C-alpha positions as CSV (number, residue, x, y, z in Angstrom):
1,M,0.3,-0.1,-0.4
2,T,1.3,3.9,-0.8
3,I,1.9,6.0,2.2
4,K,1.7,9.6,1.6
5,S,2.6,11.9,4.2
6,L,4.1,15.0,5.1
7,F,5.4,16.7,7.7
8,T,7.2,13.6,8.8
9,V,10.0,14.1,11.4
10,L,11.6,11.5,13.3
11,L,14.0,12.7,16.0
12,S,16.4,10.4,17.9
13,T,16.3,10.2,21.7
14,A,19.3,12.4,21.9
15,A,17.8,15.3,19.9
16,L,14.0,14.8,21.9
17,T,14.8,18.1,24.4
18,A,17.1,20.1,21.8
19,S,14.2,19.7,19.3
20,A,11.3,21.2,21.2
21,S,12.9,24.5,21.8
22,A,14.7,23.9,17.7
23,F,11.2,24.7,16.4
24,A,10.7,27.5,19.2
25,N,14.0,29.3,17.3
26,G,12.9,29.5,13.9
27,N,14.0,26.0,12.8
28,S,11.7,24.3,10.2
29,V,11.1,20.6,8.5
30,F,9.7,19.8,5.0
31,L,9.5,16.7,4.5
32,P,7.3,14.4,2.0
33,Q,7.2,10.9,1.5
34,V,5.8,8.8,-1.0
35,G,5.8,5.1,-1.5
36,N,7.0,2.4,1.2
37,A,9.2,1.8,3.8
38,N,11.2,5.4,4.1
39,S,12.8,6.6,7.1
40,A,13.8,9.9,7.9
41,N,15.7,11.3,10.9
42,V,16.4,14.9,11.4
43,A,17.7,16.7,14.5
44,Q,18.0,21.0,14.7
45,Q,19.5,22.6,17.6
46,G,20.3,26.4,17.1
47,T,18.0,28.9,15.9
48,G,17.1,29.9,11.7
49,N,17.5,26.0,10.7
50,T,16.1,24.8,7.6
51,V,15.1,21.1,5.9
52,N,13.6,21.9,2.9
53,K,12.5,25.2,3.1
54,D,9.7,26.7,1.1
55,G,8.2,23.2,0.3
56,K,4.9,23.1,-1.4
57,K,2.5,20.5,-1.3
58,D,4.1,18.6,-4.5
59,T,7.7,18.9,-3.3
60,V,9.6,15.3,-3.3
61,G,11.6,14.6,-0.4
62,Q,11.2,10.8,-0.6
63,Q,9.8,9.5,-3.1
64,G,10.5,5.6,-3.8
65,N,11.2,2.4,-1.5
66,A,13.5,2.3,1.4
67,N,15.1,5.7,0.6
68,K,16.5,7.0,4.0
69,T,17.7,10.6,5.3
70,F,20.0,11.1,8.4
71,D,19.8,15.3,9.2
72,L,21.8,16.9,11.4
73,Q,21.8,20.8,12.3
74,I,23.9,22.1,15.5
75,G,24.3,26.2,14.8
76,S,22.1,28.8,13.0
77,K,20.9,29.8,9.7
78,N,22.0,26.5,7.9
79,A,20.5,24.9,5.7
80,I,19.5,21.4,3.7
81,T,17.5,20.5,0.7
82,F,17.5,17.1,-0.9
83,V,14.6,14.9,-3.1
84,Q,15.6,11.1,-3.3
85,R,14.0,9.2,-6.2
86,G,13.8,5.5,-6.7
87,D,14.8,2.7,-4.2
88,D,17.2,2.3,-1.2
89,N,19.3,5.4,-1.5
90,T,21.0,6.8,1.5
91,F,21.5,10.6,2.0
92,D,23.2,12.0,5.6
93,A,23.8,15.5,5.9
94,E,25.5,17.0,9.1
95,Q,26.2,20.5,10.2
96,R,27.2,22.4,12.6
97,G,28.3,26.0,12.3
98,E,26.2,29.1,10.5
99,S,25.0,29.7,7.1
100,N,26.5,26.3,5.7
101,V,24.5,25.3,2.9
102,T,24.1,21.4,1.4
103,S,21.4,20.4,-1.5
104,G,21.3,16.7,-2.4
105,N,19.7,14.6,-5.5
106,Q,19.7,11.2,-6.2
107,N,17.8,9.3,-8.8
108,G,18.4,5.8,-9.2
109,Q,18.9,2.9,-6.7
110,S,21.1,2.2,-3.9
111,N,23.2,5.5,-4.2
112,T,24.9,6.7,-0.8
113,I,25.8,10.6,-0.1
114,W,27.5,11.6,3.4
115,T,28.3,15.3,3.5
116,G,29.4,16.8,6.8
117,Q,30.0,20.8,7.2
118,N,31.8,22.4,10.1
119,G,32.1,26.2,10.0
120,K,30.7,28.9,7.9
121,A,29.1,29.5,4.7
122,N,30.3,26.1,3.2
123,V,28.6,25.2,0.1
124,A,28.0,21.2,-1.2
125,A,25.9,20.8,-3.9
126,L,25.3,16.6,-4.4
127,N,23.8,15.2,-7.4
128,Q,23.5,11.2,-8.4
129,S,21.7,9.4,-11.4
130,G,22.4,5.5,-11.4
131,I,23.2,2.6,-9.6
132,R,25.5,2.4,-6.6
133,N,27.0,6.0,-6.9
134,N,28.8,7.0,-3.8
135,I,29.6,10.7,-2.9
136,W,31.6,11.5,0.9
137,N,32.0,14.9,1.4
138,L,33.5,16.9,4.7
139,Q,34.2,21.0,5.0
140,T,35.7,22.3,8.3
141,G,36.4,26.3,7.6
142,D,34.6,28.6,6.4
143,G,33.8,29.3,2.7
144,N,34.4,26.0,1.0
145,T,32.6,25.2,-2.1
146,V,32.0,21.2,-3.7
147,R,29.7,20.6,-6.5
148,I,29.9,16.8,-7.4
149,N,27.9,15.2,-10.1
150,Q,27.8,11.7,-10.8
151,A,25.6,9.9,-14.2
152,G,26.0,6.1,-14.0
153,N,27.1,3.1,-11.9
154,F,29.5,2.4,-8.9
155,N,31.2,5.9,-9.1
156,T,32.8,7.0,-6.1
157,S,34.0,10.9,-5.1
158,T,35.4,12.1,-2.2
159,T,36.4,15.5,-1.0
160,T,37.4,17.1,1.5
161,Q,38.3,20.6,2.6
162,H,40.1,22.4,5.3
163,G,40.4,25.8,5.3
164,D,39.1,28.3,4.1
165,N,37.5,29.6,0.1
166,N,38.7,26.3,-1.1
167,V,36.8,25.0,-4.5
168,A,36.0,22.0,-5.8
169,D,34.1,20.5,-8.8
170,V,34.1,16.6,-10.0
171,N,31.6,15.5,-12.8
172,Q,31.6,11.6,-13.2
173,E,30.0,10.6,-16.3
174,G,30.4,6.9,-17.0
175,N,30.6,3.8,-14.3
176,S,33.3,2.7,-11.7
177,N,35.1,5.9,-12.1
178,N,36.8,7.3,-8.6
179,S,37.6,10.9,-7.5
180,R,40.1,12.0,-4.4
181,I,40.4,15.6,-4.1
182,S,41.8,17.1,-0.5
183,Q,42.6,20.8,-0.1
184,L,44.4,21.9,3.1
185,K,44.7,26.1,3.6
186,T,42.9,28.7,1.7
187,S,41.6,29.7,-1.6
188,N,42.7,26.2,-3.7
189,R,41.1,25.3,-7.0
190,A,40.1,21.8,-8.3
191,S,38.4,20.3,-11.0
192,V,37.8,16.6,-12.3
193,L,36.2,15.3,-15.2
194,Q,35.7,11.7,-15.9
195,K,33.7,10.3,-19.0
196,G,34.2,6.7,-19.2
197,S,34.8,3.8,-17.2
198,S,37.2,2.8,-14.2
199,N,39.4,5.9,-14.6
200,E,41.1,7.3,-11.6
201,S,42.1,10.7,-9.8
202,D,43.5,12.0,-6.8
203,I,44.5,15.7,-6.5
204,F,46.0,17.0,-3.3
205,Q,46.8,20.6,-2.3
206,N,48.6,21.6,0.5
207,G,48.8,25.5,0.8
208,N,47.3,28.5,-0.9
209,A,46.4,29.6,-4.4
210,N,46.8,26.7,-6.0
211,R,45.0,25.6,-9.2
212,A,44.6,21.4,-10.7
213,S,42.4,20.2,-12.7
214,V,42.2,16.6,-14.6
215,S,40.3,15.5,-17.7
216,Q,39.7,11.8,-18.3
217,T,38.2,10.4,-21.5
218,G,38.0,7.0,-21.9
219,S,38.9,4.1,-19.7
220,T,41.4,2.7,-17.1
221,H,43.5,6.6,-17.2
222,V,45.1,7.0,-13.9
223,A,46.2,10.9,-12.7
224,D,47.7,12.1,-9.8
225,I,48.9,15.5,-8.6
226,D,50.1,16.8,-5.5
227,Q,51.0,20.4,-4.6
228,L,52.9,21.3,-1.7
229,G,53.4,25.7,-1.3
230,D,51.4,28.3,-3.1
231,K,50.1,29.7,-6.4
232,N,50.9,26.1,-8.4
233,V,49.5,25.0,-11.6
234,A,48.8,21.2,-13.1
235,D,46.4,20.8,-15.4
236,V,46.5,16.5,-16.9
237,E,44.0,15.7,-19.6
238,Q,43.9,12.0,-21.0
239,R,42.6,10.7,-24.1
240,L,41.8,7.1,-25.0
241,A,43.0,4.6,-22.7
242,A,45.5,3.4,-19.9
243,N,47.4,6.2,-19.7
244,R,49.0,7.6,-16.5
245,A,50.4,10.9,-15.1
246,I,52.0,11.4,-12.2
247,V,52.6,15.7,-11.1
248,N,54.2,16.7,-7.7
249,Q,55.2,20.5,-7.3
250,N,56.9,21.2,-4.1
251,G,57.3,25.2,-3.7
252,D,55.8,28.0,-5.4
253,N,54.6,29.3,-8.4
254,N,55.1,26.4,-10.8
255,Q,53.0,25.5,-14.0
256,A,52.8,21.8,-15.0
257,L,51.1,20.7,-18.2
258,V,50.7,17.0,-19.0
259,R,48.8,16.0,-22.4
260,Q,48.3,12.4,-23.3
261,F,46.4,11.6,-26.3
262,G,47.6,8.7,-27.2
263,G,47.2,4.8,-25.2
264,N,49.8,3.2,-22.4
265,D,51.5,6.8,-22.3
266,V,53.3,7.2,-18.7
267,A,54.4,10.8,-17.9
268,T,55.7,11.7,-14.4
269,L,56.8,15.7,-13.5
270,L,58.4,16.7,-10.2
271,Q,58.9,20.1,-9.6
272,D,61.0,21.1,-6.6
273,G,61.6,25.2,-6.2
274,N,60.0,28.1,-7.3
275,L,59.1,29.3,-11.0
276,N,59.1,26.1,-12.5
277,S,57.5,25.5,-16.1
278,A,57.2,22.4,-18.0
279,T,54.9,20.9,-20.6
280,I,54.5,17.2,-21.9
281,N,52.7,15.9,-24.8
282,Q,52.3,12.5,-25.6
283,S,50.4,11.2,-28.3
284,N,50.5,8.5,-31.1
């Protein structure tokens, strides 16, 4: 039998006391459920926190079967919006601090999103379409931004930001792609595009104002960028299949460009110092 319920909130035992004052302090939840065996657990502590703000009667929160959401907000003016369409999807969002924003959209089966924000004015926009895709995102600091889009099956994206004003963008189209981004300190930028299958990308930034990008089209590529220092730039583009690129930058104001347009090419670029510049082009 189809179950349709509006404003359904299941508060954990630990949050029962807080929830009574939460609504008095301007917190709000709007949660439509359509289908069978969907579950929701929402806890709010603080002032002005919202889950699915401005929801209307026809708004979709959970639509399908056995979808699960766990939402925790501690602080003020934090906002979570989410949509789950399909079966057995999981959306877990935790916000601690002020004016953090998280949006999640899941369409398919057995997709999982976990996101945590601790700080002020962090933004996470997370979208999944397909089967068994996974997103794991952690932001600590202020003003960080993560945007992740997954379309396909068995894709995985992991992002970690510890600092302020970092930006990470990930787009995955295909199957079994894997992206990892770690950003420490301030104002780093990282972007990953994976179109194909079984591609691997790993970006690590420890410093300030570094820029890194990876573009992978095809299958079984591997790209690894490590940046230690400030204002380094690294760009890797891979096409066809089975290319491997490693870029290590240790210092400031280094620039690296790797283009692999053939198959089964290998490139290793190490920059230790300041103001180094290198370009590698490989093709059949």
